[in-house]
MDAnalysis code that builds the backbone (N, CA, C; Angstrom):
import MDAnalysis as mda
import numpy as np

u = mda.Universe.empty(477, n_residues=159, atom_resindex=np.repeat(np.arange(159), 3), trajectory=True)
u.add_TopologyAttr("name", ["N", "CA", "C"] * 159)
u.add_TopologyAttr("resid", np.arange(1, 160))
u.add_TopologyAttr("resname", ["UNK", "UNK", "UNK", "UNK", "UNK", "UNK", "UNK", "UNK", "UNK", "UNK", "UNK", "UNK", "UNK", "UNK", "UNK", "UNK", "UNK", "UNK", "UNK", "UNK", "UNK", "UNK", "UNK", "UNK", "UNK", "UNK", "UNK", "UNK", "UNK", "UNK", "UNK", "UNK", "UNK", "UNK", "UNK", "UNK", "UNK", "UNK", "UNK", "UNK", "UNK", "UNK", "UNK", "UNK", "UNK", "UNK", "UNK", "UNK", "UNK", "UNK", "UNK", "UNK", "UNK", "UNK", "UNK", "UNK", "UNK", "UNK", "UNK", "UNK", "UNK", "UNK", "UNK", "UNK", "UNK", "UNK", "UNK", "UNK", "UNK", "UNK", "UNK", "UNK", "UNK", "UNK", "UNK", "UNK", "UNK", "UNK", "UNK", "UNK", "UNK", "UNK", "UNK", "UNK", "UNK", "UNK", "UNK", "UNK", "UNK", "UNK", "UNK", "UNK", "UNK", "UNK", "UNK", "UNK", "UNK", "UNK", "UNK", "UNK", "UNK", "UNK", "UNK", "UNK", "UNK", "UNK", "UNK", "UNK", "UNK", "UNK", "UNK", "UNK", "UNK", "UNK", "UNK", "UNK", "UNK", "UNK", "UNK", "UNK", "UNK", "UNK", "UNK", "UNK", "UNK", "UNK", "UNK", "UNK", "UNK", "UNK", "UNK", "UNK", "UNK", "UNK", "UNK", "UNK", "UNK", "UNK", "UNK", "UNK", "UNK", "UNK", "UNK", "UNK", "UNK", "UNK", "UNK", "UNK", "UNK", "UNK", "UNK", "UNK", "UNK", "UNK", "UNK", "UNK", "UNK", "UNK", "UNK"])
u.atoms.positions = np.array([
    [72.665, -14.201, 21.968],
    [73.000, -15.587, 22.309],
    [74.157, -16.013, 21.325],
    [73.607, -15.871, 20.034],
    [74.519, -16.305, 18.905],
    [75.931, -15.619, 18.949],
    [75.786, -14.300, 19.290],
    [77.108, -13.709, 19.208],
    [77.977, -14.243, 20.339],
    [77.324, -14.598, 21.480],
    [77.949, -14.962, 22.653],
    [78.826, -16.463, 22.240],
    [78.131, -17.255, 21.534],
    [78.572, -18.449, 20.949],
    [79.719, -18.311, 20.060],
    [79.522, -17.349, 18.968],
    [80.732, -17.027, 18.191],
    [81.904, -16.517, 18.938],
    [81.697, -15.644, 19.926],
    [82.662, -14.889, 20.756],
    [83.550, -16.051, 21.376],
    [82.956, -17.006, 22.039],
    [83.531, -18.037, 22.918],
    [84.419, -19.038, 22.032],
    [83.505, -19.144, 20.904],
    [84.257, -20.244, 19.916],
    [85.667, -19.698, 19.464],
    [85.676, -18.451, 19.168],
    [86.986, -17.933, 18.622],
    [87.995, -17.782, 19.749],
    [87.587, -17.383, 21.032],
    [88.610, -17.429, 22.034],
    [89.134, -18.787, 22.546],
    [88.293, -19.806, 22.548],
    [88.659, -20.957, 22.877],
    [89.618, -21.576, 21.662],
    [89.461, -21.493, 20.326],
    [90.336, -21.896, 19.474],
    [91.677, -20.837, 19.369],
    [91.556, -19.740, 19.885],
    [92.774, -19.030, 19.905],
    [93.534, -19.443, 21.315],
    [92.882, -19.684, 22.189],
    [93.555, -20.319, 23.514],
    [94.167, -21.756, 23.374],
    [93.566, -22.580, 22.574],
    [93.986, -23.811, 22.228],
    [95.462, -23.828, 21.731],
    [95.870, -22.844, 20.881],
    [96.975, -22.757, 20.239],
    [98.092, -22.183, 21.543],
    [97.873, -21.320, 22.237],
    [98.648, -20.776, 23.141],
    [97.938, -20.529, 24.390],
    [98.851, -20.486, 25.570],
    [98.021, -20.350, 26.880],
    [98.646, -19.051, 27.288],
    [98.620, -18.070, 26.327],
    [99.226, -16.619, 26.809],
    [98.398, -16.273, 27.952],
    [99.139, -15.700, 28.846],
    [98.425, -15.060, 30.088],
    [97.714, -13.660, 29.585],
    [98.374, -13.140, 28.643],
    [97.837, -11.889, 28.202],
    [96.623, -12.029, 27.619],
    [96.469, -12.965, 26.758],
    [95.031, -13.318, 26.172],
    [93.888, -13.744, 27.061],
    [94.438, -14.573, 28.050],
    [93.495, -15.033, 28.962],
    [93.158, -13.769, 29.840],
    [93.780, -12.810, 30.145],
    [93.387, -11.776, 30.764],
    [92.368, -11.023, 30.188],
    [92.758, -10.770, 28.830],
    [91.683, -10.115, 27.928],
    [90.237, -10.830, 27.899],
    [90.483, -12.027, 27.655],
    [89.259, -13.042, 27.754],
    [88.433, -12.763, 29.079],
    [89.092, -12.736, 30.118],
    [88.310, -12.520, 31.266],
    [87.740, -11.377, 31.424],
    [88.351, -10.132, 30.998],
    [87.735, -8.963, 31.151],
    [86.718, -8.722, 29.979],
    [86.828, -9.397, 29.050],
    [85.702, -9.464, 27.919],
    [84.561, -10.089, 28.428],
    [84.809, -11.334, 28.931],
    [83.748, -12.041, 29.573],
    [82.850, -11.194, 30.673],
    [83.576, -10.422, 31.532],
    [83.023, -9.528, 32.574],
    [82.278, -8.497, 31.885],
    [82.631, -7.814, 31.050],
    [81.998, -6.784, 30.282],
    [80.861, -7.331, 29.561],
    [81.022, -8.385, 28.884],
    [79.667, -8.956, 28.144],
    [78.693, -9.537, 29.545],
    [79.007, -9.961, 30.484],
    [78.175, -10.344, 31.468],
    [77.428, -9.323, 31.986],
    [78.049, -8.010, 32.339],
    [77.679, -6.875, 32.836],
    [76.705, -6.308, 31.722],
    [77.119, -6.245, 30.511],
    [76.140, -5.691, 29.529],
    [74.961, -6.492, 29.422],
    [74.962, -7.999, 29.414],
    [73.920, -8.663, 29.386],
    [72.976, -8.460, 30.476],
    [73.584, -8.393, 31.588],
    [72.801, -8.134, 33.042],
    [71.959, -6.925, 32.913],
    [72.694, -5.746, 32.553],
    [72.004, -4.498, 32.380],
    [70.834, -4.537, 31.281],
    [71.091, -5.147, 30.096],
    [69.992, -5.273, 29.202],
    [68.838, -5.942, 29.623],
    [69.152, -7.090, 30.483],
    [67.887, -7.802, 31.066],
    [67.328, -7.009, 31.860],
    [67.829, -6.304, 32.828],
    [67.226, -5.455, 33.517],
    [66.490, -4.339, 32.913],
    [67.047, -3.669, 31.924],
    [66.295, -2.528, 31.223],
    [65.030, -3.311, 30.604],
    [65.237, -4.449, 29.974],
    [63.956, -5.118, 29.145],
    [62.977, -5.362, 30.242],
    [63.329, -5.895, 31.540],
    [62.259, -6.005, 32.538],
    [61.609, -4.993, 32.962],
    [62.222, -3.765, 32.953],
    [61.655, -2.539, 33.505],
    [60.774, -1.975, 32.283],
    [61.168, -1.919, 31.117],
    [60.286, -1.639, 30.034],
    [59.256, -2.523, 29.609],
    [59.263, -3.928, 29.942],
    [58.206, -4.653, 30.069],
    [57.125, -4.611, 31.065],
    [57.697, -4.258, 32.311],
    [56.672, -3.978, 33.287],
    [55.936, -2.582, 32.957],
    [56.653, -1.638, 32.518],
    [56.108, -0.498, 32.062],
    [54.995, -0.548, 31.184],
    [55.418, -1.127, 30.005],
    [54.560, -1.503, 28.833],
    [53.283, -2.296, 29.125],
    [53.667, -3.186, 30.107],
    [52.328, -3.962, 30.432],
    [51.486, -3.218, 31.440],
    [51.796, -2.133, 32.005],
    [50.986, -1.414, 33.008],
    [50.076, -0.520, 31.882],
    [50.760, -0.049, 30.908],
    [50.001, 0.973, 29.893],
    [49.068, 0.109, 29.165],
    [49.252, -1.231, 28.943],
    [48.115, -1.958, 28.312],
    [47.214, -2.779, 29.234],
    [47.824, -3.421, 30.124],
    [46.900, -4.231, 31.107],
    [46.077, -3.267, 31.972],
    [46.473, -2.276, 32.420],
    [45.819, -1.325, 33.216],
    [44.475, -0.906, 32.549],
    [44.555, -0.281, 31.154],
    [43.541, 0.106, 30.657],
    [42.564, -1.175, 30.457],
    [43.040, -2.158, 29.986],
    [42.145, -3.455, 29.844],
    [41.474, -3.769, 31.076],
    [42.123, -3.730, 32.054],
    [41.375, -3.989, 33.421],
    [40.241, -3.234, 33.637],
    [40.625, -1.447, 33.389],
    [39.484, -0.676, 33.863],
    [38.245, -0.838, 32.576],
    [38.752, -1.017, 31.558],
    [37.624, -1.334, 30.568],
    [36.783, -2.665, 30.990],
    [37.323, -3.448, 31.368],
    [36.520, -4.713, 32.090],
    [35.700, -4.296, 33.280],
    [36.127, -3.406, 34.046],
    [35.214, -2.842, 35.104],
    [33.919, -2.057, 34.568],
    [34.301, -1.234, 33.549],
    [33.166, -0.283, 32.928],
    [32.312, -1.273, 32.140],
    [32.752, -2.320, 31.576],
    [31.770, -3.119, 30.894],
    [30.820, -3.776, 31.889],
    [31.582, -4.208, 33.137],
    [30.583, -4.872, 34.032],
    [29.511, -3.751, 34.554],
    [29.730, -2.681, 34.526],
    [28.880, -1.622, 35.013],
    [27.749, -1.512, 33.791],
    [28.167, -1.487, 32.649],
    [27.040, -1.534, 31.729],
    [26.252, -2.827, 31.563],
    [26.786, -3.893, 31.767],
    [25.897, -4.876, 31.976],
    [24.967, -4.838, 33.050],
    [25.157, -4.196, 34.013],
    [24.395, -4.016, 35.000],
    [23.324, -2.933, 34.825],
    [23.511, -2.223, 33.584],
    [22.461, -1.326, 33.416],
    [22.911, 0.171, 33.554],
    [24.010, 0.489, 34.042],
    [24.388, 1.936, 34.326],
    [25.086, 2.335, 33.077],
    [24.515, 3.415, 32.508],
    [24.967, 4.203, 31.361],
    [25.477, 5.521, 31.642],
    [25.363, 5.801, 33.044],
    [25.536, 7.269, 33.517],
    [26.994, 7.972, 33.433],
    [28.090, 7.069, 33.171],
    [29.358, 7.353, 33.336],
    [29.962, 7.651, 31.960],
    [31.174, 8.268, 31.925],
    [32.045, 8.287, 30.888],
    [33.450, 7.604, 31.305],
    [33.800, 6.738, 30.304],
    [35.025, 6.095, 30.811],
    [36.285, 6.964, 30.499],
    [37.172, 6.999, 31.492],
    [38.534, 7.658, 31.523],
    [39.637, 6.760, 31.831],
    [40.674, 7.167, 30.918],
    [41.913, 6.350, 31.202],
    [43.049, 7.448, 31.731],
    [44.177, 7.011, 32.244],
    [45.215, 7.873, 32.686],
    [45.965, 8.395, 31.496],
    [46.412, 9.666, 31.636],
    [47.256, 10.208, 30.514],
    [48.329, 9.202, 30.225],
    [48.447, 9.070, 28.719],
    [49.574, 8.402, 28.232],
    [49.132, 6.849, 28.032],
    [48.006, 6.418, 28.654],
    [47.800, 5.023, 28.559],
    [47.458, 4.746, 27.147],
    [47.711, 3.268, 26.568],
    [47.203, 2.718, 25.530],
    [45.608, 2.481, 25.555],
    [45.194, 2.305, 24.198],
    [43.746, 1.986, 24.140],
    [42.753, 3.197, 24.351],
    [43.387, 4.566, 24.104],
    [42.519, 5.482, 24.271],
    [41.450, 5.691, 23.022],
    [41.781, 5.165, 21.854],
    [40.875, 5.183, 20.807],
    [39.712, 4.300, 21.011],
    [39.998, 3.265, 21.519],
    [38.875, 2.166, 21.936],
    [37.967, 2.904, 23.007],
    [38.683, 3.434, 23.818],
    [37.866, 4.152, 25.089],
    [36.956, 5.336, 24.357],
    [37.540, 6.127, 23.527],
    [36.760, 7.114, 22.858],
    [35.496, 6.701, 22.315],
    [35.554, 5.507, 21.425],
    [34.640, 4.956, 20.649],
    [33.602, 4.306, 21.609],
    [33.878, 3.842, 22.732],
    [33.076, 3.216, 23.813],
    [32.307, 4.468, 24.427],
    [32.969, 5.607, 24.530],
    [32.094, 6.617, 25.180],
    [31.277, 7.234, 24.191],
    [31.394, 7.125, 23.005],
    [30.467, 7.693, 21.815],
    [29.361, 6.580, 22.000],
    [29.641, 5.098, 21.924],
    [28.580, 4.340, 22.034],
    [27.501, 4.689, 23.372],
    [28.193, 4.659, 24.513],
    [27.383, 5.159, 25.504],
    [26.577, 6.357, 25.435],
    [26.931, 7.465, 25.088],
    [26.255, 8.637, 24.560],
    [25.099, 8.335, 23.532],
    [25.473, 7.586, 22.665],
    [24.508, 7.042, 21.842],
    [23.112, 6.452, 22.271],
    [23.482, 5.412, 23.267],
    [22.631, 4.571, 23.808],
    [21.824, 5.606, 24.802],
    [22.552, 6.457, 25.567],
    [21.698, 7.522, 26.466],
    [20.825, 8.047, 25.647],
    [21.030, 8.474, 24.366],
    [20.204, 9.515, 23.607],
    [18.937, 8.605, 23.122],
    [19.357, 7.324, 22.737],
    [18.090, 6.498, 22.174],
    [17.125, 6.175, 23.495],
    [17.762, 5.768, 24.484],
    [16.947, 5.394, 25.755],
    [16.198, 6.528, 26.146],
    [16.770, 7.624, 26.122],
    [16.063, 9.077, 26.558],
    [14.775, 9.391, 25.716],
    [15.063, 9.234, 24.379],
    [13.959, 9.296, 23.519],
    [12.876, 8.413, 23.712],
    [13.164, 7.037, 23.749],
    [12.121, 6.152, 24.113],
    [11.600, 6.264, 25.332],
    [12.167, 6.649, 26.373],
    [11.651, 6.952, 27.584],
    [10.611, 8.175, 27.508],
    [10.900, 9.403, 26.782],
    [9.832, 10.301, 26.355],
    [8.684, 9.640, 25.674],
    [9.033, 9.005, 24.711],
    [7.803, 8.080, 23.966],
    [6.885, 7.369, 24.869],
    [7.610, 6.632, 25.775],
    [6.665, 5.789, 26.618],
    [5.830, 6.797, 27.622],
    [6.515, 7.738, 28.171],
    [5.876, 8.741, 28.959],
    [4.588, 9.344, 28.223],
    [4.692, 9.670, 27.027],
    [3.483, 10.250, 26.339],
    [2.485, 9.275, 25.952],
    [3.003, 8.194, 25.606],
    [2.156, 7.061, 25.429],
    [1.153, 6.552, 26.698],
    [2.122, 6.611, 27.695],
    [1.369, 6.326, 29.010],
    [0.285, 7.475, 29.230],
    [0.454, 8.754, 29.107],
    [-0.631, 9.649, 29.311],
    [-1.901, 9.309, 28.482],
    [-1.530, 8.945, 27.165],
    [-2.669, 8.809, 26.236],
    [-3.473, 7.558, 26.567],
    [-2.785, 6.297, 27.084],
    [-3.431, 5.270, 27.411],
    [-4.311, 5.706, 28.609],
    [-3.697, 6.539, 29.663],
    [-4.648, 6.573, 30.722],
    [-5.965, 7.424, 30.223],
    [-5.724, 8.499, 29.324],
    [-6.826, 9.206, 28.892],
    [-7.814, 8.325, 28.136],
    [-7.382, 7.421, 27.314],
    [-8.249, 6.627, 26.409],
    [-9.038, 5.824, 27.492],
    [-8.320, 5.072, 28.571],
    [-9.042, 4.307, 29.487],
    [-10.187, 5.085, 30.267],
    [-9.672, 6.203, 30.664],
    [-10.710, 6.982, 31.267],
    [-11.852, 7.492, 30.567],
    [-11.842, 7.481, 29.100],
    [-12.961, 7.683, 28.294],
    [-13.769, 6.556, 28.172],
    [-13.099, 5.228, 28.137],
    [-13.690, 4.013, 28.187],
    [-14.538, 3.749, 29.504],
    [-13.964, 4.175, 30.668],
    [-14.548, 3.802, 31.702],
    [-15.915, 4.706, 32.192],
    [-16.147, 5.624, 31.433],
    [-17.386, 6.525, 31.566],
    [-18.634, 5.430, 31.370],
    [-19.453, 5.669, 32.417],
    [-20.629, 4.827, 32.158],
    [-21.440, 4.962, 31.116],
    [-21.604, 6.019, 30.655],
    [-22.489, 6.148, 29.482],
    [-21.679, 6.770, 28.318],
    [-21.235, 5.844, 27.484],
    [-20.182, 6.041, 26.575],
    [-20.940, 5.545, 25.129],
    [-21.075, 6.475, 24.206],
    [-21.463, 6.337, 22.927],
    [-20.708, 5.298, 22.196],
    [-21.354, 4.420, 21.466],
    [-20.684, 3.490, 20.573],
    [-19.598, 4.144, 19.593],
    [-19.893, 5.388, 19.137],
    [-18.987, 6.043, 18.364],
    [-17.739, 6.538, 19.061],
    [-17.910, 6.907, 20.277],
    [-16.882, 7.348, 21.272],
    [-15.960, 6.085, 21.662],
    [-16.670, 4.902, 21.937],
    [-16.090, 3.477, 22.210],
    [-15.347, 3.192, 21.060],
    [-15.634, 3.154, 19.695],
    [-14.825, 2.868, 18.744],
    [-13.687, 3.718, 18.492],
    [-13.963, 5.007, 18.583],
    [-12.816, 5.983, 18.551],
    [-11.649, 5.583, 19.683],
    [-12.220, 5.230, 20.818],
    [-11.088, 4.953, 21.919],
    [-10.344, 3.675, 21.676],
    [-11.180, 2.778, 20.909],
    [-10.422, 1.526, 20.658],
    [-9.663, 1.761, 19.441],
    [-9.866, 2.514, 18.475],
    [-9.049, 2.985, 17.411],
    [-7.739, 3.612, 17.932],
    [-8.041, 4.389, 19.034],
    [-6.829, 5.189, 19.839],
    [-5.831, 4.059, 20.305],
    [-6.414, 3.090, 21.014],
    [-5.559, 2.174, 21.684],
    [-4.817, 1.332, 20.740],
    [-5.363, 1.131, 19.441],
    [-4.639, 0.235, 18.351],
    [-3.563, 1.032, 17.810],
    [-3.589, 2.342, 17.718],
    [-2.610, 3.326, 17.390],
    [-1.712, 3.299, 18.406],
    [-1.876, 3.472, 19.694],
    [-0.828, 3.500, 20.735],
    [-0.130, 2.206, 20.789],
    [-0.813, 1.064, 20.417],
    [0.124, -0.196, 20.294],
    [1.096, -0.312, 19.270],
    [0.709, 0.295, 18.044],
    [1.615, 0.474, 17.023],
    [2.710, 1.588, 17.374],
    [2.642, 2.632, 18.259],
    [3.668, 3.520, 18.601],
    [4.381, 2.825, 19.600],
    [4.001, 1.879, 20.317],
    [4.610, 1.345, 21.515],
    [5.622, 0.260, 20.695],
    [5.431, -0.140, 19.532],
    [6.332, -0.952, 18.999],
    [7.401, -0.364, 18.450],
    [7.313, 0.938, 18.350],
    [8.539, 1.913, 17.839],
    [9.501, 1.876, 18.820],
    [9.074, 1.898, 20.111],
    [10.028, 1.959, 21.246],
    [11.121, 1.007, 21.209],
    [12.403, 1.470, 21.327],
    [13.504, 0.522, 21.216],
    [13.638, -0.092, 19.854],
    [12.899, 0.376, 18.725],
    [13.042, -0.464, 17.573],
    [14.362, -0.189, 16.832],
    [15.205, 0.724, 17.316],
    [16.492, 1.060, 16.738],
    [17.616, -0.146, 17.056],
    [17.156, -0.882, 18.067],
    [18.036, -1.972, 18.770],
    [17.730, -3.239, 17.842],
    [18.900, -3.958, 17.447],
    [18.496, -5.125, 16.732],
    [18.976, -6.372, 17.724],
    [18.105, -7.140, 17.846],
    [18.334, -8.330, 18.855],
    [18.027, -9.578, 18.192],
])
């Protein structure tokens, strides 16, 4: 814009002195070339801005959809972007996070499954009609130990 103002000012000053038809023709041709160049530049900038916005806005939209799935509790997927999209580093870190969460939850599920079996065995021992006081105390101690083990489940998460 500044260049155009300087250009116009120079021509206006030159044409004040003389109304030479040759200079008027040169000015018109130059005006047309500047207008065409400016129009082409604007068109190229629009195309590039749409292209770049798709490279950034598209991945952000997909990340938003993936995050909505995680919020629902679905950790079974791996996030993917199109080849050449921006934010691939972010997606790689997101996928590492999902993998870590799946491993922690899988380990916790195994702990809970094992603890469930131990609780059922302890309850079965306590439900016997003729249970010796020593066996009852042993079963109660076992339940206390199971309670401590249950506290370890999901202890890796800070809430």
